[in-house]
Steps between C-alpha positions, in 0.01 A plus 500: 500500500274690737619822661550358848706206375706735285564728799600205718744385232643849475550506878670159484740623231576810710588277798721283279680806362553625855642160593737512201610849603566386856700204370706731278573722801619196697726398210646851485577487871673163461704620204610807698598275791715284272662813360580629851627160618721477196678823593693293756540200274591683181377244247543662160210320328258608772649849495439541127174309453296587810460874424363412155259246648394749766426767239297267278304380802442859616378591150260204504378597845429853381313369194290272721416795727388703197276216383364447850418867553331531163305177543385589851367831366311315224361257758382782724343686206325183384371437852367852537350516151319169543391549862676181609408548867130481411563193284680330790212579734251361250707186460504451879121544510458248217727252675288519817187389312 
């Protein structure tokens, strides 16, 4: 795989990880809403299970953020090391021919 294609794939994975993280945040918000709504209702199953589900989801969200941060740093380092901007410019020039 050439360097530009590898960098583009790394950027794609970063975007996908960011999307997963955003989805996890939305799930956490929904779980919290159910927990708050249940305060009035008082369903015992929800009362006991939702905090556990919230915690596991929060843990997963944190793990995804760690992966995302680390991977974005690797992507940036790879881009800088391999002068990706120059490779993109060259590709644009080649595509014009």
